[in-house]
N, C-alpha and C positions, 0 to 999 in steps of 0.2 A: 769364292764370291769376291767379286772386284770391289774396289773402293767405292765406285759410283753407286753400285747396288747396295752396299752397306749404308751409305749416306741416305739414300732414298728410303730404305726400310726404317732407318732411325727417325727420319722425318715423320713418316707415317705413324710410328709408335708414339712418337712425342704428341702429334696431333690428336691421336685417339685419347691419350692420357688427359690432354687439356680439355677436350670435350666431356670426357668422363668426369673429370673434377668439376667443371661447370655444371654438368647435370646433377652431381651430388649435391652442390651448393644450392641449386635451385630447388631440388627435392627437399633439402633440409629446411629451406625457407617456407616451402609450401606446407610442410609438416608442423611448423611452429605452432604451438597450441596458444588459443586465445586466453587472455586475462579477463577477470570479471570484477567490476566495481558495483556492488549491490548497495544502493542508497535508500535507507528506510528512515523516514521521519515520523514523529509521534503526534498523532491527532491533527490531520490535515485533510479538509475537504478538498476534493478536485476542483470545486467551483471557486476556491480562493485564487486559483491560478488563471492567468489570461488564456492559457492553452484550453481550458475547458469553459471559461466565461471571459469573453473578450472585453466585457465591461468592467472587469476587476481592475482596480487601481494598484494592486499589488505588482511591484517591479522585481521580476525574477529573470534577468537576461540569460543566465546560464541554463536554467531549465527550459526557458523558451527556445534556446538554441538546440538543446538536446531534442526538443520536439520538431524543430524545422529539419534537423539532420538525421532523425530516427523515425521511429513508429509509435504512434498514440493509440492506446487502447481506450475506447470510449465507454465500454461496458465491462470494466474490472471491479471485482467486489471482494469483500472479505465474507466468509460464509456466516459468521455470527458469533455468539458468546453465550456461555452458560454462567458468565460472572460479570459483575458491575465493571470489573477491570477487564474491558473488552480486549485490550492489548495482549492479555495473557493467552487466550486461545489462538488469537490472530498470529502471534509470533510462534507458537507451537505448529501452527499450520504451515507457516513459511519454512520453518526448520525441518519439518518431517514429511511435508507433502500429504498428510492425512486429513481426512474430513472431520468435522467438529465433534461429533459424537464418538469418534474412534481415536481421540487423543489420549495421551497418558492420564492416569487417574485424576479425577477432579475431586478427591476426597472419598472417604469410606462409603458414603452414600451412593457414589457412582463408580465403584469399582468396575473396570472395563475388562470382562473375560476374554475379549479378543485382542487385547493390547499385545503386540509383539515383545517377546523377550529382548532385553537390551536395545530398545529402539533407538537410544542415543547414538548407537554405533552405524545407524542408517540415516543419520541426519546430514545437513548440509556440509559442515566442516569435515567431519569424519569421512564422508564419501570422496570429497576432493583431496584430502590428506593421502587417501590410499592410491589415488590416481597420479600422485607426484606434484600436486599443487602445493604452493606455500600459502597458508591461510591466516588471515589477520582479521581482528574484529575490534571495533569500538562502539559503544552503544550506552544507553542508559542501564542502571541496575534496577533489578526487580521486575515483577510482572512479566516474566519472560519464561525461558525454557533453560534453566541452569545446566542440566546435564548435556544439552546440545551445545550451549555457548562454550563451555570448557573444552570442546573438542578442537576449537581454533588453536593453532599453534602459538599465535601471539594474541593476548586478550588485553584491551585497555578500556575496561568499562567503568563508568561513573555517571551519576546523574548530573547533568549540568543545565540548570534552568535559570541562570543568572544573566546579569546584563554586562558582564566584563569579559575580556579575553579569557580569563582563567575559569570563570564561573558559567560560561555560556557555550554556544555552539562552536566557537573558534577553538575550544579545548579539543573536541572531537576531531575537527579538521587538523589541528596540530599533530594528533596521534598518527594520522594517516600520512601526513607529509614527512614525519620522522621515519616511519616504516619504509616509505618509498626511498628516502634518503639513504637508509641503511642498505637497502637493495643495491642502490647505486654504487655505494662505497665498496660493498663486498662483491660487486660484479655478479649478483645473483641472476641466473638466466632461466630457472625454473618459473613456469607461469604461476600467477598469483590469483587468489580469490580474496577480495577485501569486502568485508561487511561493514559499511560506512553507515553507522546509525547515529541518530541525533535524539536529544532529550526534549527538544523543542519541536514544534510550537505548543506542546502540552503545557498546561498551567502549572505553576504560576508564570505567566507570559511576561517575564521581566526582561524586555528588550534592552538594547544598548540605548543611551541617552540620545545619540544622534537619529537612530531609526525611529524611536518613539516620537521624537519631535517631527519627523518626516510624516508621520501618519497621524499627527495630532493627538497622541495618546499619553496617558500618564499611568504609572503603576499605582493604581488607586487602592488604598487601604482603609479608607474612612467608611466605616459601616453606617454612620448617621447621615451622610451627605452624599449626593451624587457626584461623579467625576465631571469636570468642566466639559461643556460642549466645545467643539472645535470644527472649523470648516474643512479641515484637512483629514478629518477622519473618514473611513470608508462609509459609503451610504448604507442604510438598511437594505437587506436583500429583499427581492420582490415577494418572497414567501414568508417574510417576517410576520409574527403575531406576538402580541403583548402577553399572551398565555396559550398554552395548548388546550384545545377544547374539552379534553377529558384527562383523568389522571393516568400517567404512564404506567403506573403499577409497581413502582419501586420505592416504597417508603424511605424517607431519609437518604435518598440517593445523593452522594457526594456531589457529583458533576451539576446537579440541579439545585443544590442548597448550600453548599459549603465552599465553593470556589472563591478564592480571595479576589476582591475587586468587583464580583458579581452577586454572589449569594443567591437570594431568591428574586433579585430585581431583574425586570424585563423591559424597563423603560428604554426609549430611544438613546438617551445619553450613555447609560450603562453599556447597552449593546454595541453602540458605535465606538465607544472607547475600547471595549474588549476586542472588537474586530481590528482596531488600529494596533493594539498589543500584539494580536495574532500575526498580522501582517509584518509587524517590525521584527518579530522572531523568524518569520519565514523567509524575509529578505536576507536576514543574517545567515541562514542555512544556505541560500543560493550563493552568497559570497564565499563561503567555505568551500562549496562545491566547485566554484570557479577556481579557487587556489589549486585544488587537487587535480582538476582537469588540465590546468596550466602546467602543472609539475609533470604529469603523464606525458604531455605533448613535448616538454623539454627532454624527457628521457627517451623519446621516440617510441613510447608504449601506446600512445592514445588510439592509434589507428588499429591496433591489435587488441583493443579492450572493449568488451561488451559492457555497456552502462545501463543499469536498470534503476529507474527512479520511481519510488512508490511510497505509500504510507500504510500504516497498520490498520487503519480505518478512517472514516470521515469524522465530520464534526459539525454540530449545529450552530452554536453561537448566534442564537436569535431566530433561526429559521423554525418556522411552525411553533414559536413560543417555547423552544427547548434550547439548552445550553450545552448539553453533553453528547455522548457518543452512544447512548443506550437507546437507540430507536432504529427503524428500518426504512426511514425516508431515504431518497436517493443521495441527498447531501451527506449522509452519514454511513449508509451501506455501501456506497460506491467509494473507490479509491482512485487517485491518479496512477497512471501506470504508462510509463515511457521507456522504450528501449532504443538503444543506438549501438551500432557496432559493425564489425566486418560483414559486408554483404547484405546489411539490412537497407531496405528502401527507404529513401529520404523523404520526409514530409508527408508521409501518408498516415491516414487514420483507419482503423478497423474497429468492428464491434468487439470481437474477441470472446465476449461471454466468459471471461476467466475468473478464477478465484486466486487468492493469494497462495493457496495450497499447490498451485500449478507452477510456482516459481521453481521449486527443487527439480522437478523433471524437466523443466525447460533449460536450467542451467546445465544439467547433465547432458541433455540432448545437444546443445550448443557446443559442449566440450568434448563430445564423442565419448562419454562416460556412461557406462550401463546404469539404467535407472533402478533403484533399489525395489525389490518385490514388495516392500511394505508401503510404497507410495500409492495413494489413491487419486492423485491429481493427474492431469493431463498435460503433455508438453504442448507449448504454444508454438513450437517450431513450424507446424504446418500453417499457422496463421502468419507468422513472421515471414515465411517463404512465399506467401501468397497463394498457397494451395486451397485455402479455405477461409471464410470470413469469421467463423466461430468454431470453438471446440466443444460446445454443447448448446442445446436448444433452450434449456429450462434453468432458471437460477432460484436457488432456495436460500432463504435467509432466516436467522434465528436471533431473538434475544430473549434469554431466559435467566437473566441475572437477578431479578427482583421476585415478586411473587409468581408462582407458577400457574399454568404452564408458561405464560408470558406472551411474547409477540412471535408471530410467524409471517413469512412473506414468500410468494412465488411469483416469478416474472417469465413471461414467454412472449416473444415478439414486443408489440407496444403495449401489452396489457400487464397490469401488476396488482396483485391483491395483498393487503395487509390485514392481519387479524390480531386482536388483543383479547386475551383471556387472563384477567389478573384480579387481584384483591378478593380471592375466594369466590369469584364468580360475579362480584358486584359491578365489575367493569368488563363488559363484552362488546366490542366494537368490531366493524368490518369496514374496510376501505378498499374501493375499487378504482383504479386510475387508468386512463389512457395516456401513456406517456408521450405519444405523438402529438396529442391535442392539449396535454396538460403536463409538460416536462417538469414544472416546479410543484407538482402535486398540490395544487390549490385545494383548500377546503371550502366550505360554505362560508366560513368566517372571513375569508379573504375578499369576499364580495366581487368576484369576477364575472364579466357578462357572458362568457362563452358557455354554451351548453356542456362542453367537455371539461371546462375549467373547474371542476369540483369533484367531490367523492360521488361516484356513480352507483354505489352499491344498493342505494334505496330507489334508483330509478327502473322502473319496470321495463323500459326499453332494453335494458341490459341485463335482464334476469338470467337469460340463457348463458351469457358470457360469465356472470357471476358463478353460476352452477359449475361451468366448465372450469373455472379457475379453482373453486373449492375442491373439485375432485382432483385436480392437478397437485394442489397443496398437499392433500393427504397422500398421494403416491410418493411425492418427494419426501414426506416425513417417514413413510415406511422404508423407502429406498435407502435413507441415511440413517437408520435405526434410532430415530427420534424417540426418546423414552416417554414422551407425553402425547396426549390427544386433547384437542380443543373441545369446547362444549357441544358443538353440532357435528362432531366426528364420531364415527363408530370406533368402539373400543378394540 
C-alpha cells in the first residue's frame, strides 16, 4: 500500500470517527431524561387566579407566564374527601394515583380489603427513585401521606404559615433553591423530581406586611369587632352570599366556625379582608416560584423541566356563604392545573376532565417510566399531546367528612348534579346546574334574572335531565365502590 493510499484511508477513518462521535453526542442529548417540578399549594380556588378569572386582582406574573407558555386544564378536579381535612385524601390520591374509596385505611371503620400491600412502594417518589431520578420534597407537615412522603431521598417538611422569610412560603422556596445549589456544586447529572409544596394560602393566612398592605388586609384577631374596610381589598365574588341557604351537614366544622379572623362571620368586611389575606399569601407563593424558575434557567435546566402547578383542592371564602373546602361547588371541587415543559403546546387550554389522581400516571408517562399496576388514574399525556380533549366523560365528587352519607356530585358535559343527605336525613337537598348558562352556580338566593341562573332541580322543564343525572350519579357511586347510598337511591 503506497503512502497516498494510506493517507486517504486514514482520512476516511478519521471522518467516520468524527461523524460517529457527533452522532453519539446527539443521541445522548436526545435521550436526556426530563426533570419535573411539581408545585402544590394548599387551599387555592382556581378562580383566585387571573388565568381562570380575568377579573381577579391577584397578581401572579410567574403563574400567568406558565399559563402563557404551557397548557391550562379548565376541568381539573380533586375527587373528594371522607374527612373534614380534605387535603388528606387529596394528597393520598396525588401520591398513589388511586381513587377516593381505594386509598389506604381511613380508620378501623373503613378497612379497605382491596388495599395493595406496601402501597407506599408504588407511590410517586418510590417509582421515580427506582427509575434513577433524584427526588426531593418540601411541603407542610400533617394531613398527608407519611409513608409516601418518606420515600423522597431529601425531605424538608415543615408547616410555614407565617408572614416572614423564615415562617412563611419563602422557607419552602429556600429549601428548593438550596437543593438545586447542591446539585450544581456536585455536578449532579441524574434527572430530578422535586415536589415543591407550600403551606399557604391555607389559614391562618398571615401574609407579609408588604403584601397585606397591597391587598388592604390585616391579620385580624379581634373576635368582638370587624376588620377595617379598605378599598384595596378584593371585591366580593359574584356568587357571594351572607349565608348558605341550608346547613352543610358538618356540625362544628372548623373551616366554617373556628378559622382565626373569620369565625362564623360572613359580612362583607370580614370576607373581603380574608380574601385580601388569601391573595397576599398567594402572591408570595408566586414570588417564590419565580425564584426557583430563575434558578433553573441559570442552571440550563428550565427547558428540560416539566412544571406542573396545582392545588390540593379549591376554597370558598364567601362564595355561596361558605368559607371552607368542604363542599362540591366548582370553586372548591375544581383545582388550578397548568403544565409547561418540553414539547407542550404554548398558550393552549383544554377541558381535560382530570382528577389529581391522574398526576402520578402522567408524570410516569412523560418520563417514560412504567405506570404501577396499583394506579387507577389516567395519564393526561393524550390530552397534552393534543390527541384528545378529555380523558373521561363523567366526573364524580364526594364530601363525606361530616354527617353521613354527606354530599355527592356528578358532572357530564354542561350538566352538574349535587345532592346533600346529612344530619340524619333532616337535610336532603338536590341541586341541578347547567354550567354553560350558570357557571357561577347561582341559587335562588342570588336573585339572578336568567332562567338558567339558578338551581333547576325543581323546574319541571328539566325533570328528564334531573332523572338522567340521578341515574348517572348512582352508576358512578357503584363504579367507585362508594360505601353509602343517598335517600332516594336503591340500596
